[in-house]
C-alpha positions as CSV (number, residue, x, y, z in Angstrom):
1,M,24.9,4.9,-8.3
2,F,24.0,8.5,-7.5
3,A,23.6,10.9,-10.4
4,R,26.3,13.4,-10.9
5,P,25.2,16.9,-9.9
6,T,24.5,19.2,-12.8
7,N,25.3,22.9,-13.1
8,S,27.9,22.6,-10.5
9,V,30.8,25.0,-10.0
10,A,34.3,23.7,-9.8
11,I,35.7,24.2,-6.3
12,R,39.5,24.3,-5.8
13,H,40.6,23.4,-2.3
14,P,44.1,23.0,-0.9
15,S,45.2,19.5,0.1
16,F,45.4,18.5,3.7
17,S,49.2,18.5,3.4
18,D,49.5,21.9,1.8
19,P,51.7,23.9,4.3
20,T,50.5,27.2,2.9
21,A,46.8,26.5,3.6
22,T,45.2,28.6,6.2
23,M,43.4,27.0,9.2
24,R,40.2,28.3,7.7
25,D,40.8,26.6,4.4
26,Q,41.6,23.4,6.1
27,L,38.4,23.6,8.1
28,L,36.3,24.4,5.0
29,L,37.9,21.4,3.2
30,R,37.1,19.0,6.0
31,C,33.5,20.2,6.2
32,Y,33.2,19.8,2.4
33,V,34.6,16.2,2.5
34,S,32.5,15.3,5.5
35,L,29.3,16.6,3.8
36,L,30.1,14.7,0.6
37,A,30.7,11.5,2.6
38,A,27.4,11.9,4.4
39,L,25.5,12.4,1.1
40,L,27.0,9.2,-0.3
41,T,25.8,7.2,2.6
42,L,22.1,8.3,2.3
43,A,19.5,5.5,2.0
44,P,19.0,4.2,-1.5
45,G,16.4,6.1,-3.4
46,A,17.0,9.5,-1.8
47,S,19.6,10.8,-4.1
48,P,21.4,13.9,-3.0
49,A,21.6,15.1,-6.6
50,Q,17.9,15.2,-7.1
51,N,16.7,18.6,-8.2
52,T,13.9,20.1,-6.2
53,V,12.2,21.1,-9.5
54,K,11.3,18.3,-11.9
55,A,9.5,18.2,-15.2
56,L,7.9,15.0,-16.4
57,V,7.4,15.5,-20.1
58,G,5.7,13.6,-22.9
59,G,3.7,10.8,-21.4
60,T,0.0,10.0,-21.5
61,L,-1.5,11.2,-18.2
62,I,-4.2,9.2,-16.4
63,D,-4.9,11.6,-13.5
64,G,-7.1,9.4,-11.4
65,Y,-10.3,11.4,-11.9
66,G,-11.5,9.0,-14.7
67,G,-11.6,11.5,-17.6
68,T,-10.0,11.2,-21.0
69,P,-6.2,10.7,-20.7
70,L,-4.0,13.8,-21.5
71,R,-1.6,13.1,-24.3
72,N,1.9,14.8,-24.4
73,S,1.5,15.8,-20.7
74,V,3.8,18.0,-18.7
75,I,3.9,17.7,-14.9
76,I,6.0,20.3,-13.0
77,I,7.0,19.2,-9.5
78,E,8.5,21.7,-7.0
79,G,9.8,20.0,-3.9
80,E,7.2,17.5,-2.6
81,R,4.2,18.8,-4.5
82,I,2.8,19.2,-8.0
83,K,3.1,22.8,-9.3
84,T,1.6,22.6,-12.8
85,V,-0.2,20.0,-15.0
86,G,-0.6,20.7,-18.7
87,Q,0.7,19.7,-22.1
88,V,3.8,20.2,-24.2
89,G,3.6,23.6,-25.9
90,T,1.4,25.2,-23.2
91,V,3.5,24.7,-20.1
92,K,6.8,26.5,-19.7
93,I,9.5,24.2,-18.2
94,P,11.4,26.2,-15.5
95,D,15.0,27.0,-16.2
96,G,17.3,24.4,-14.5
97,A,14.5,21.9,-14.0
98,D,15.4,18.2,-14.0
99,V,13.6,17.1,-17.2
100,I,12.5,13.5,-17.2
101,S,11.1,12.1,-20.4
102,T,7.9,10.0,-20.1
103,E,7.5,9.6,-23.9
104,G,5.7,6.4,-24.7
105,M,4.7,5.9,-21.1
106,S,1.4,5.9,-19.1
107,V,1.7,8.3,-16.2
108,L,-0.6,7.8,-13.3
109,P,-1.0,8.5,-9.6
110,G,1.0,6.3,-7.3
111,L,-1.0,3.1,-6.4
112,W,-2.6,2.3,-3.1
113,D,-2.9,-1.1,-1.6
114,M,-5.7,-1.0,1.0
115,H,-4.9,-4.3,2.7
116,V,-1.3,-5.3,3.5
117,H,0.4,-7.1,6.3
118,L,4.0,-5.7,6.6
119,M,4.8,-8.0,9.5
120,I,4.6,-11.1,7.3
121,N,6.2,-11.9,3.9
122,G,4.8,-14.9,2.2
123,H,5.7,-17.6,4.8
124,S,3.2,-20.5,4.9
125,D,3.4,-21.3,8.6
126,Y,2.0,-18.5,10.8
127,E,2.6,-20.3,14.1
128,H,6.3,-20.7,13.2
129,W,6.6,-17.1,12.0
130,D,4.8,-15.6,15.0
131,K,7.2,-17.4,17.4
132,T,10.4,-16.8,15.5
133,Y,10.4,-13.3,14.2
134,P,8.6,-10.8,16.4
135,A,12.0,-9.3,17.5
136,Q,12.7,-8.5,13.8
137,F,9.3,-7.2,12.8
138,E,10.1,-3.5,13.3
139,S,13.8,-3.6,12.4
140,V,13.9,-5.9,9.4
141,I,10.7,-7.4,8.2
142,M,8.3,-4.5,8.1
143,P,10.9,-2.2,6.5
144,S,11.6,-4.8,3.8
145,S,7.9,-5.2,3.0
146,A,7.5,-1.4,2.8
147,K,10.4,-1.0,0.4
148,Q,9.1,-3.8,-1.8
149,L,5.7,-2.1,-2.0
150,L,7.3,1.3,-2.9
151,L,9.5,-0.2,-5.7
152,A,6.4,-1.9,-7.1
153,G,4.7,1.5,-7.5
154,V,2.6,1.5,-4.3
155,T,3.1,4.9,-2.7
156,S,0.3,4.6,-0.1
157,A,-0.7,1.5,1.8
158,R,-3.0,0.5,4.7
159,D,-1.4,-2.0,7.1
160,L,-4.1,-4.0,8.9
161,G,-2.9,-5.9,11.9
162,A,0.5,-5.7,13.5
163,P,2.1,-4.8,16.9
164,L,1.2,-1.3,17.9
165,A,4.6,0.2,18.6
166,A,6.1,-1.4,15.5
167,S,3.3,-0.1,13.3
168,I,3.6,3.5,14.6
169,N,7.4,3.5,14.5
170,V,7.7,2.1,11.0
171,R,5.1,4.6,9.8
172,E,7.0,7.5,11.3
173,A,10.4,6.2,10.1
174,I,9.0,6.3,6.5
175,K,7.4,9.7,7.1
176,S,10.7,11.2,8.3
177,G,12.7,9.7,5.4
178,K,14.7,7.3,7.5
179,I,13.6,4.3,5.5
180,P,11.9,4.0,2.1
181,G,8.3,2.9,1.8
182,P,4.8,4.0,1.0
183,T,2.9,6.5,3.1
184,L,1.4,4.2,5.7
185,Y,-2.0,4.1,7.3
186,V,-1.9,1.7,10.2
187,S,-4.5,-0.1,12.4
188,G,-2.1,-1.6,15.0
189,P,-3.5,-4.8,16.6
190,F,-6.7,-6.5,15.4
191,I,-9.7,-6.0,17.7
192,Q,-11.5,-9.3,18.3
193,H,-13.3,-11.4,20.9
194,E,-10.2,-13.3,21.9
195,P,-6.7,-13.5,20.5
196,Y,-5.6,-16.8,18.9
197,P,-3.0,-18.5,21.1
198,G,0.5,-16.9,20.7
199,T,-0.8,-13.8,18.9
200,E,-1.4,-11.5,21.8
201,L,1.2,-9.1,20.6
202,F,-0.9,-8.0,17.6
203,R,-4.4,-9.2,18.5
204,W,-6.3,-7.6,21.3
205,G,-9.3,-9.4,22.9
206,V,-12.4,-7.6,24.1
207,K,-14.3,-8.5,27.2
208,G,-17.4,-6.3,27.6
209,V,-18.4,-2.9,26.4
210,A,-16.2,-0.9,28.7
211,D,-13.1,-3.0,27.6
212,A,-14.1,-2.5,24.0
213,R,-14.1,1.2,24.3
214,E,-10.9,1.3,26.4
215,K,-9.0,-0.8,23.7
216,V,-10.1,1.6,21.0
217,R,-9.1,4.6,23.0
218,R,-5.7,3.2,23.6
219,L,-5.2,2.7,19.9
220,A,-6.5,6.2,19.1
221,Q,-4.3,7.8,21.7
222,A,-1.3,5.9,20.2
223,G,-2.1,7.5,16.8
224,V,-3.5,4.8,14.6
225,D,-5.2,5.7,11.4
226,C,-8.1,3.1,11.5
227,I,-9.4,0.3,13.6
228,K,-9.3,-3.3,12.3
229,L,-12.2,-5.5,13.6
230,I,-12.4,-9.2,13.0
231,D,-14.5,-12.2,14.3
232,Q,-17.2,-9.7,15.3
233,D,-19.8,-12.5,15.1
234,Q,-18.1,-13.9,18.2
235,M,-18.6,-10.7,20.1
236,T,-21.8,-9.4,21.6
237,M,-23.7,-6.9,19.5
238,E,-23.1,-4.3,22.3
239,E,-19.4,-4.9,22.1
240,V,-19.4,-4.5,18.3
241,R,-21.3,-1.2,18.5
242,A,-19.0,0.0,21.3
243,V,-15.9,-0.6,19.1
244,V,-17.4,1.2,16.1
245,D,-18.9,4.1,18.1
246,E,-15.7,4.7,20.0
247,A,-13.7,4.6,16.8
248,H,-16.0,7.1,15.2
249,K,-15.8,9.4,18.2
250,H,-12.1,9.6,17.5
251,R,-12.7,10.1,13.8
252,L,-11.2,6.7,12.9
253,P,-12.8,4.5,10.2
254,V,-13.5,0.9,11.1
255,V,-12.4,-1.9,8.7
256,A,-13.9,-5.3,9.4
257,H,-13.7,-8.8,8.1
258,S,-16.5,-10.3,6.1
259,H,-15.7,-14.0,6.1
260,R,-19.1,-15.1,7.5
261,P,-22.6,-13.8,7.0
262,E,-23.0,-12.8,10.7
263,E,-19.8,-10.8,10.5
264,I,-21.3,-8.8,7.7
265,R,-24.7,-8.4,9.4
266,R,-23.3,-7.2,12.7
267,G,-20.8,-4.9,10.9
268,L,-23.6,-3.3,8.9
269,E,-25.8,-2.8,11.9
270,A,-22.9,-1.2,13.9
271,G,-21.8,1.1,11.0
272,V,-18.6,-0.4,9.8
273,D,-17.1,1.7,7.1
274,N,-15.1,-0.8,5.0
275,F,-15.4,-4.6,4.7
276,E,-12.5,-6.8,3.7
277,H,-12.5,-10.0,1.6
278,T,-15.4,-11.6,-0.4
279,G,-15.7,-14.4,2.2
280,L,-18.5,-17.0,2.7
281,A,-16.1,-19.8,1.8
282,T,-17.6,-22.0,-1.0
283,S,-21.0,-20.5,-0.9
284,P,-22.0,-19.7,-4.5
285,E,-23.3,-16.2,-3.6
286,Y,-24.3,-13.8,-0.8
287,P,-27.8,-14.6,0.6
288,D,-30.6,-12.3,-0.4
289,D,-30.9,-10.7,3.1
290,L,-27.3,-9.7,3.1
291,I,-27.5,-8.1,-0.3
292,A,-30.6,-6.2,0.7
293,M,-28.8,-4.9,3.8
294,I,-25.7,-3.9,1.7
295,R,-28.0,-2.2,-0.9
296,A,-29.8,-0.3,1.8
297,R,-26.5,0.9,3.4
298,A,-25.0,1.9,0.0
299,A,-28.1,3.9,-0.8
300,R,-27.7,6.1,2.3
301,G,-25.9,8.9,0.6
302,N,-25.6,11.0,3.7
303,A,-23.6,8.3,5.4
304,G,-21.0,8.3,2.6
305,P,-20.0,5.3,0.4
306,L,-19.9,1.8,1.7
307,Y,-16.4,0.5,0.9
308,W,-15.4,-3.1,0.2
309,T,-12.0,-4.5,-0.4
310,P,-12.4,-8.0,-2.0
311,T,-8.7,-9.2,-1.9
312,I,-9.3,-11.9,-4.5
313,E,-6.1,-12.2,-6.5
314,G,-4.6,-14.9,-4.4
315,L,-7.7,-17.0,-4.7
316,F,-7.8,-16.6,-8.5
317,N,-4.2,-17.3,-9.1
318,Y,-3.4,-20.1,-6.6
319,E,-3.9,-23.0,-9.0
320,Y,-1.8,-21.4,-11.7
321,L,0.9,-20.7,-9.1
322,R,0.7,-24.3,-7.8
323,D,1.2,-25.6,-11.3
324,N,3.8,-23.0,-12.3
325,P,5.8,-22.5,-9.1
326,E,8.8,-21.0,-10.9
327,K,7.0,-17.6,-10.4
328,L,8.0,-18.0,-6.7
329,D,11.7,-17.6,-7.8
330,D,11.2,-13.9,-8.6
331,T,13.8,-12.3,-6.4
332,S,11.8,-9.0,-6.0
333,W,10.4,-10.4,-2.7
334,H,14.0,-10.8,-1.4
335,V,14.6,-7.1,-1.2
336,G,15.6,-6.1,2.3
337,L,15.5,-9.6,3.8
338,P,18.4,-11.5,5.2
339,E,19.4,-14.7,3.5
340,A,18.3,-16.8,6.5
341,I,14.7,-15.4,6.4
342,I,14.6,-15.8,2.6
343,A,15.7,-19.5,3.0
344,D,13.0,-20.0,5.7
345,I,10.3,-18.6,3.5
346,K,11.4,-20.6,0.5
347,N,11.5,-23.8,2.5
348,S,7.9,-23.1,3.8
349,I,6.5,-22.8,0.2
350,K,8.6,-25.4,-1.6
351,H,5.4,-27.6,-2.1
352,P,2.7,-25.1,-3.0
353,G,0.1,-27.8,-3.7
354,Q,0.5,-29.2,-0.2
355,L,-0.2,-26.1,1.8
356,G,-3.3,-26.5,4.0
357,Y,-4.0,-22.8,3.7
358,F,-5.1,-23.2,0.1
359,Q,-6.8,-26.6,0.0
360,L,-10.3,-25.1,-0.2
361,T,-9.3,-22.5,-2.7
362,P,-10.1,-24.5,-5.9
363,S,-13.7,-24.8,-4.6
364,R,-13.8,-21.1,-3.6
365,R,-12.5,-19.7,-6.9
366,P,-15.6,-20.4,-9.0
367,T,-17.8,-18.4,-6.6
368,L,-15.7,-15.2,-6.7
369,A,-17.0,-13.7,-9.9
370,R,-20.6,-14.0,-8.8
371,K,-19.9,-12.4,-5.3
372,F,-17.8,-9.7,-6.9
373,Q,-20.6,-8.8,-9.3
374,Q,-23.2,-8.9,-6.4
375,L,-21.2,-6.3,-4.5
376,K,-20.7,-4.2,-7.6
377,D,-24.4,-4.3,-8.4
378,A,-25.3,-3.5,-4.8
379,G,-23.6,-0.2,-5.1
380,V,-20.5,-0.5,-2.9
381,V,-17.3,1.3,-3.8
382,L,-14.7,-1.4,-4.5
383,L,-11.1,-0.8,-3.5
384,I,-7.9,-2.5,-4.5
385,G,-6.3,-4.4,-1.6
386,T,-4.5,-7.7,-1.6
387,D,-3.8,-9.2,1.8
388,A,-0.1,-9.0,0.8
389,G,2.1,-10.9,3.1
390,I,-0.1,-14.1,3.5
391,P,1.4,-17.3,2.1
392,M,3.0,-16.9,-1.3
393,K,1.5,-13.4,-1.7
394,F,4.5,-11.1,-1.8
395,H,4.4,-7.3,-1.4
396,S,6.4,-6.8,-4.6
397,Q,3.8,-8.6,-6.7
398,A,0.4,-8.6,-5.2
399,T,-1.0,-5.2,-6.2
400,W,-0.5,-5.4,-9.9
401,N,-1.9,-9.0,-9.8
402,E,-5.1,-7.8,-8.1
403,L,-5.6,-5.1,-10.8
404,D,-4.9,-7.8,-13.5
405,V,-7.5,-10.1,-12.1
406,W,-10.1,-7.3,-11.9
407,V,-9.6,-6.3,-15.5
408,N,-8.8,-9.6,-17.3
409,K,-10.8,-12.1,-15.2
410,L,-13.7,-10.0,-14.0
411,G,-14.2,-7.6,-16.9
412,V,-13.7,-4.4,-14.9
413,D,-13.0,-1.4,-17.0
414,P,-9.2,-0.5,-16.6
415,M,-10.0,3.1,-15.7
416,T,-12.4,1.9,-13.0
417,A,-9.8,-0.5,-11.6
418,I,-7.1,2.2,-11.6
419,R,-9.4,4.6,-9.7
420,A,-10.0,1.8,-7.2
421,A,-6.2,1.9,-6.6
422,T,-5.8,5.7,-6.6
423,Y,-8.7,8.1,-6.2
424,W,-11.1,6.1,-4.1
425,P,-8.6,4.9,-1.4
426,S,-7.6,8.5,-0.8
427,V,-11.3,9.5,-0.4
428,M,-11.9,6.6,2.0
429,M,-9.0,7.6,4.2
430,K,-10.0,11.3,3.9
431,V,-6.7,12.4,2.4
432,D,-7.9,13.2,-1.1
433,K,-6.9,16.9,-0.7
434,D,-3.3,15.7,-0.7
435,V,-3.0,12.5,-2.7
436,G,-4.9,10.1,-5.0
437,T,-4.8,12.1,-8.2
438,I,-2.3,14.0,-10.2
439,S,-3.5,17.5,-9.5
440,E,-1.9,20.9,-8.8
441,G,-1.0,21.4,-5.2
442,K,-1.1,17.7,-4.3
443,Y,1.9,15.6,-3.3
444,A,3.9,14.3,-6.2
445,D,3.1,10.6,-5.8
446,I,3.5,9.5,-9.5
447,I,4.4,6.3,-11.3
448,A,5.0,5.7,-15.0
449,V,5.2,2.5,-17.1
450,R,6.2,2.1,-20.7
451,G,3.1,1.4,-22.8
452,D,-0.6,1.8,-22.5
453,V,-1.9,0.5,-19.2
454,L,-5.5,1.1,-20.2
455,R,-5.0,-1.6,-22.9
456,Y,-2.5,-3.8,-21.0
457,I,-3.1,-3.5,-17.3
458,D,-0.4,-6.1,-16.5
459,L,2.3,-3.6,-17.6
460,L,2.1,-2.5,-14.0
461,Q,4.1,-5.6,-13.0
462,R,7.2,-3.6,-14.1
463,V,6.9,0.0,-13.1
464,D,9.6,2.2,-14.8
465,M,9.4,5.2,-12.6
466,V,8.3,5.8,-9.0
467,V,8.1,9.3,-7.5
468,K,6.8,9.7,-3.9
469,H,6.5,13.2,-2.4
470,G,8.7,14.5,-5.2
471,V,11.6,12.1,-4.6
472,R,12.4,9.6,-7.4
473,Y,12.9,6.1,-6.0
474,R,12.9,4.2,-9.3
């Protein structure tokens, strides 16, 4: 339901049947009714009654910079951006502002998820999905994934691997306000040696240095925000260097898989900016030569940080989910999806313990803490990302689960984990002047949860308030 407009003035109009009404009155009335009808059909979350000036008052502010939280905070929002940040008693609330109480809440920047796949939504059979739903990627599936992320408190996300036109069009539809979703940073198709059969729509193969450069140029000209490189150990070193060099010429960061040792070696040699996943299957740790290379790259301060997105929540939680599958009944992942697609996904995951995708996971899980610690000790900047969309990993749930695993399984300080989902992603994507922290002049991307997230990080599973670019969606 839309909120009732406040401070409104009663307007008396003649009825359509009033014989004394002038033609001008009739026209004004029709315009008034048409405008009201249009407002009532706006997309959910973009309420016409929202005041352009908002005051969030009373909560404990975690601003993203890592300092001491600010008690009894006041955040004044004007339009899309934050006007003032302060405390109760020191900040004047503008007359007529929409005052929103955040008493008893943790207030923090909107979350980032640095590794999502909007074109998939938890189905276990990729071959079936890729054959059945491409026509609905842009119109149904990607918008539903985006909406689920936003309602979960994710106001910025990096989509890594999808058809080019659909990626750009969905990003722009969100930007223009046509559909709800986080601010998207998209890679378009994967770049790799050769696409897997049936995936040519969203995987582009590379044959030689000239072709590698041409594929990256096509993506850059289309307007992608980064380049996604995978299976680089199957490419020649010259091809890998060409991909990274051409991307950097267009000021695009390169995000690369790190499943196998040679993928990491070649990526480091070529200058990849951000590695994804912990990788190395059941190997108990990264070999010494890799750690030495990672340390050396992380120590090159003039090159900027080396970023790593471990995406480990699904590996940690699979066995629990297998044995407690009732969690799959959470209807938050149904949002925006037709009943037929929901039924198809449900059918594909009705036997979690039988999914081939996860059969090696119980052997991989014990290696994760060691690899995570090795990366941390080597000096990389770790980022929150989830691989949301892969089997049984839903966009509505994945991000808070990743934060929970970092804090409660791996012993990461909650403030550090929150910064890995707010501040550091904005720096990595070079948009920290506009987002990533709650600061004067930046976009008002703000979430709030009841309770203390620095003590109970899993409170983020139920976000009470979501504001993106000054618009309240939850």
